[in-house]
C-alpha positions as CSV (number, residue, x, y, z in Angstrom):
1,M,52.2,8.6,47.2
2,K,56.0,9.0,46.1
3,S,54.9,7.5,42.2
4,I,52.1,9.3,42.4
5,Q,53.5,12.5,43.0
6,S,56.3,11.9,40.8
7,D,54.2,11.6,37.8
8,K,52.2,14.4,38.0
9,I,56.2,16.5,38.3
10,N,57.1,14.2,35.2
11,L,53.9,15.7,33.7
12,I,54.4,19.0,33.9
13,L,57.8,18.6,32.9
14,A,56.9,17.8,30.1
15,F,54.0,20.6,29.5
16,S,56.3,22.7,30.1
17,A,58.6,22.0,27.5
18,V,56.1,21.6,24.8
19,L,55.3,25.1,25.7
20,F,59.1,26.1,25.8
21,T,59.0,24.9,22.2
22,I,55.3,25.7,20.8
23,A,57.2,29.3,22.4
24,M,60.1,29.2,20.0
25,L,58.4,27.9,16.8
26,F,56.0,30.8,17.5
27,P,58.1,33.9,18.8
28,T,55.3,37.4,18.7
29,N,55.8,40.6,19.7
30,R,54.7,42.3,22.7
31,A,50.7,41.9,22.3
32,G,50.7,38.4,21.9
33,K,50.9,37.5,17.9
34,Q,53.7,36.9,16.0
35,K,55.0,39.7,14.1
36,F,54.0,40.1,10.7
37,I,53.4,43.0,7.5
38,E,51.9,43.0,4.2
39,T,54.2,42.9,1.5
40,A,55.0,41.5,-1.6
41,L,58.8,39.9,-3.1
42,L,58.4,41.8,-6.2
43,N,56.7,45.3,-6.1
44,P,53.3,45.3,-8.4
45,K,54.4,48.5,-10.4
46,Y,56.7,46.9,-11.8
47,R,54.6,44.0,-13.9
48,D,55.3,44.9,-16.9
49,E,58.5,46.7,-17.0
50,V,60.7,43.3,-15.9
51,G,62.9,42.6,-18.5
52,A,64.7,39.4,-17.2
53,I,64.5,37.1,-14.3
54,Q,67.3,34.7,-12.6
55,I,66.6,32.1,-10.5
56,S,69.4,30.3,-8.7
57,D,69.9,27.2,-7.4
58,N,72.1,24.6,-5.8
59,L,72.6,23.0,-9.2
60,D,72.6,26.4,-11.9
61,T,71.3,29.6,-12.9
62,A,68.2,29.4,-15.2
63,E,68.2,33.3,-17.2
64,L,65.2,34.1,-18.3
65,K,65.3,37.2,-21.2
66,K,62.6,39.3,-22.1
67,I,62.1,39.8,-26.4
68,G,59.1,41.7,-27.4
69,D,56.3,39.8,-25.6
70,K,58.2,36.5,-25.3
71,W,60.6,35.0,-23.4
72,T,63.6,33.1,-23.7
73,V,65.6,30.9,-21.0
74,K,69.7,29.7,-20.8
75,S,71.7,27.9,-18.4
76,Q,74.5,29.4,-16.9
77,N,76.6,26.5,-16.8
78,G,75.4,24.7,-19.9
79,G,75.2,28.1,-22.3
80,M,72.1,26.9,-23.9
81,T,69.1,28.5,-24.6
82,T,65.5,27.7,-25.8
83,F,62.2,29.3,-25.8
84,A,60.3,29.9,-21.9
85,D,56.8,29.1,-21.5
86,E,55.1,32.0,-21.4
87,K,52.5,31.4,-19.2
88,T,55.3,30.0,-16.4
89,V,56.8,33.3,-16.5
90,Q,54.0,35.8,-15.9
91,S,52.6,32.9,-13.0
92,L,56.0,33.8,-11.3
93,I,55.8,37.4,-11.8
94,E,52.0,37.1,-9.9
95,N,52.8,35.3,-7.3
96,F,56.1,37.7,-6.6
97,I,53.5,40.4,-6.7
98,K,51.3,39.5,-4.6
99,I,50.4,41.0,-1.1
100,S,51.2,38.3,2.1
101,K,52.4,38.4,5.4
102,A,55.2,37.9,6.1
103,Y,56.1,36.7,9.4
104,H,59.1,38.5,11.7
105,V,61.6,35.1,12.2
106,S,65.3,36.5,13.2
107,E,67.5,39.4,12.9
108,K,69.9,37.0,11.6
109,I,70.3,34.8,7.9
110,S,71.4,31.4,8.4
111,R,73.6,31.9,4.2
112,E,74.2,27.9,4.2
113,N,70.4,26.9,4.7
114,K,69.8,29.1,1.5
115,T,68.1,26.9,-1.6
116,A,67.7,29.5,-3.9
117,T,68.0,33.0,-5.3
118,V,65.3,35.0,-7.1
119,T,66.5,38.8,-8.8
120,F,64.0,40.7,-11.3
121,T,65.8,43.2,-13.9
122,K,63.6,45.7,-15.0
123,K,64.1,47.1,-18.4
124,D,66.7,49.0,-18.4
125,G,68.9,47.0,-16.5
126,S,67.9,48.4,-13.2
127,M,67.3,45.9,-10.2
128,C,64.1,46.1,-9.0
129,S,64.2,42.9,-6.6
130,K,66.3,40.6,-5.1
131,V,64.9,37.3,-2.9
132,D,66.8,34.8,-1.3
133,F,64.8,31.5,0.0
134,F,65.7,29.1,2.6
135,S,63.9,25.7,3.9
136,Q,60.6,25.4,4.0
137,N,59.4,25.2,8.2
138,Q,56.8,21.9,7.7
139,L,54.7,23.0,10.6
140,T,53.4,26.3,8.9
141,S,53.8,25.1,5.1
142,R,55.5,28.6,5.2
143,I,58.7,29.4,3.4
144,S,62.0,31.4,4.9
145,L,63.6,34.4,3.1
146,S,65.0,37.0,3.3
147,A,65.5,40.3,1.0
148,D,67.6,43.0,2.9
149,S,70.7,40.2,3.8
150,K,69.7,41.3,6.8
151,S,66.5,39.5,8.0
152,T,64.8,36.0,8.2
153,W,61.2,36.5,7.7
154,E,58.4,33.5,6.3
155,I,55.4,33.9,3.9
156,S,53.0,31.4,3.1
157,D,54.6,29.5,0.3
158,S,53.3,30.0,-3.4
159,V,56.7,30.2,-4.6
160,S,58.2,26.5,-4.2
161,Q,57.5,25.4,-7.6
162,F,59.6,27.9,-9.1
163,L,62.4,28.5,-7.6
164,T,64.3,25.8,-10.0
165,S,67.3,26.0,-12.2
166,D,65.7,23.5,-14.6
167,M,65.5,24.3,-18.0
168,S,62.5,21.4,-18.3
169,F,60.8,23.1,-16.1
170,W,60.8,26.9,-18.1
171,S,60.9,26.1,-21.3
172,K,58.2,26.0,-24.1
173,K,57.3,21.6,-24.1
174,E,55.6,21.6,-27.8
175,I,58.1,20.3,-31.0
176,F,57.1,22.8,-32.9
177,P,56.6,26.1,-30.7
178,F,54.9,29.3,-32.7
179,S,52.9,27.3,-34.8
180,E,49.3,27.8,-34.1
181,N,46.3,27.4,-37.3
182,P,48.6,25.2,-39.2
183,V,48.4,24.3,-42.9
184,Q,50.9,22.2,-43.6
185,A,53.4,19.6,-43.3
186,T,56.4,18.1,-44.6
187,L,58.6,15.7,-43.9
188,F,62.2,15.0,-45.8
189,D,63.5,11.1,-45.0
190,A,67.7,11.6,-45.2
191,E,67.8,8.0,-46.2
192,T,65.4,8.1,-49.2
193,S,65.9,11.4,-50.0
194,R,61.9,11.3,-50.8
195,T,59.5,14.1,-50.0
196,E,56.2,13.8,-48.2
197,M,53.5,16.3,-47.2
198,T,50.0,16.5,-45.6
199,T,47.3,19.3,-44.8
200,Q,45.0,16.7,-42.5
201,K,44.0,19.3,-40.2
202,K,43.6,16.2,-37.2
203,E,47.4,15.1,-38.2
204,L,48.5,18.9,-38.3
205,D,47.1,19.5,-35.2
206,F,48.5,16.1,-33.6
207,L,51.9,17.2,-34.9
208,I,51.4,20.7,-33.0
209,S,50.6,19.1,-29.4
210,L,53.8,16.5,-29.5
211,R,56.4,17.3,-26.1
212,H,59.4,17.1,-26.1
213,G,61.7,15.6,-23.4
214,T,65.1,16.0,-22.1
215,I,67.2,19.8,-23.3
216,L,70.8,19.6,-23.7
217,P,73.5,22.0,-24.5
218,D,74.9,20.0,-27.5
219,L,73.9,16.4,-29.9
220,P,74.7,12.8,-28.0
221,Q,77.6,11.5,-30.8
222,P,77.7,9.9,-33.0
223,A,74.6,11.7,-34.5
224,M,73.1,11.3,-38.2
225,L,70.7,12.8,-39.4
226,D,67.4,10.9,-39.7
227,S,64.8,13.3,-41.2
228,K,63.6,16.5,-41.4
229,L,60.4,18.0,-40.6
230,S,58.5,21.3,-41.2
231,V,55.1,22.8,-40.0
232,Q,53.9,25.8,-41.8
233,N,51.2,28.3,-39.6
234,A,48.6,30.3,-41.7
235,E,51.2,33.4,-40.8
236,G,53.4,31.8,-43.0
237,R,56.0,31.0,-40.3
238,I,57.8,27.6,-40.8
239,T,59.6,25.9,-37.8
240,T,61.6,23.3,-39.0
241,I,63.5,20.3,-37.0
242,S,66.7,18.3,-37.7
243,V,66.1,15.1,-36.1
244,Y,69.1,13.2,-35.9
245,K,69.3,9.2,-35.2
246,N,71.7,8.4,-32.0
247,T,73.0,4.3,-31.5
248,S,75.3,4.3,-28.6
249,N,75.1,1.6,-27.0
250,G,73.0,-0.5,-29.1
251,E,69.9,1.2,-28.9
252,E,68.2,3.6,-30.8
253,S,68.0,7.1,-29.3
254,Y,66.4,10.2,-31.5
255,F,66.9,14.1,-30.8
256,Y,66.3,17.2,-32.5
257,T,67.5,21.0,-33.4
258,M,65.5,23.3,-34.4
259,L,64.9,26.7,-36.8
260,V,62.0,29.3,-36.7
261,K,61.6,30.5,-40.2
262,K,60.0,34.1,-39.1
263,S,56.3,34.6,-41.3
264,E,55.8,37.8,-42.7
265,I,54.5,39.5,-40.3
266,D,56.5,39.2,-37.7
267,D,59.3,42.0,-37.1
268,G,62.9,42.6,-36.3
269,T,62.0,41.5,-32.3
270,Q,60.3,38.1,-33.4
271,N,63.2,37.2,-35.6
272,L,65.8,38.2,-33.2
273,F,63.8,36.1,-30.5
274,F,64.1,33.3,-32.9
275,Q,67.5,33.5,-33.4
276,S,68.4,33.2,-30.2
277,E,67.4,29.8,-29.3
278,N,70.4,26.6,-29.8
279,A,69.7,23.6,-28.1
280,S,69.1,20.0,-28.7
281,Y,66.0,18.2,-27.6
282,E,65.4,14.9,-27.1
283,I,62.2,12.8,-28.6
284,S,60.9,9.6,-27.5
285,G,61.3,6.7,-30.3
286,W,57.5,7.0,-29.6
287,T,56.6,9.9,-30.3
288,Y,58.9,10.1,-33.5
289,K,57.0,7.4,-35.0
290,N,53.7,8.6,-34.4
291,I,54.9,12.2,-36.2
292,T,56.1,10.2,-39.4
293,S,53.2,8.1,-39.2
294,C,51.4,11.0,-39.8
295,F,53.2,10.8,-43.6
296,R,53.2,7.7,-44.2
297,Q,49.2,7.9,-44.0
298,Q,49.5,10.2,-46.9
299,S,51.4,7.8,-49.3
């Protein structure tokens, strides 16, 4: 009899503990529901006024800057700047201006758990939003944040993918960006000083579809020029990459630098944008072999 009563007491205590845990995880207001407000992390009225965005995590700060109608991204620690993918940047903005339910968690914030900070600045240099992000609640799939440095809130997590300073995430992936509608490509072989050209649509479309690897601030040394490849589009814009071979550790690896020459229809702002790039890029041996094969077929 005592054993049955003891089991009942243990069951009641266990059930009470579960209720207490749920109450702690889901605080409620007086109406018995968790307090929330409907808000956006960035005021929608600033959608077209954003001129710069900073994403800081525990590794680095990615600085996105708008020049004309295009974006660049700079690594604060690495010092390198490359062309940002406009669709990725626009997706970030759209997710931040989306109206969502923000659930109140605490009147305090825990800075040691901060994972990232995103700051939006208008074209005139004034800040229009700054949000600190913390850990994700695995039970609710919400992410904790603070926009006033005083209280903590949770929203449905649709922004975690953007909370990174990784240059490879933000950059344009194409080896020959801004080369839509290509009309010709040339290859200069540094060893033979021979120049080859192709105007075949199949080869040109293949070239502009290829993607680079890791982005670096400088060329790994020793680096020896192996070739120069240029793609010209119908507007007259020419993108040239200088490919360097590195044979350290007894293995061949390839890297390149880029130069974009503006077309006659590109204005001064566009030229400033093209000149802002100063990074180096890794290219796989397989990709490089396939690039050069586009020209060998023409011989």
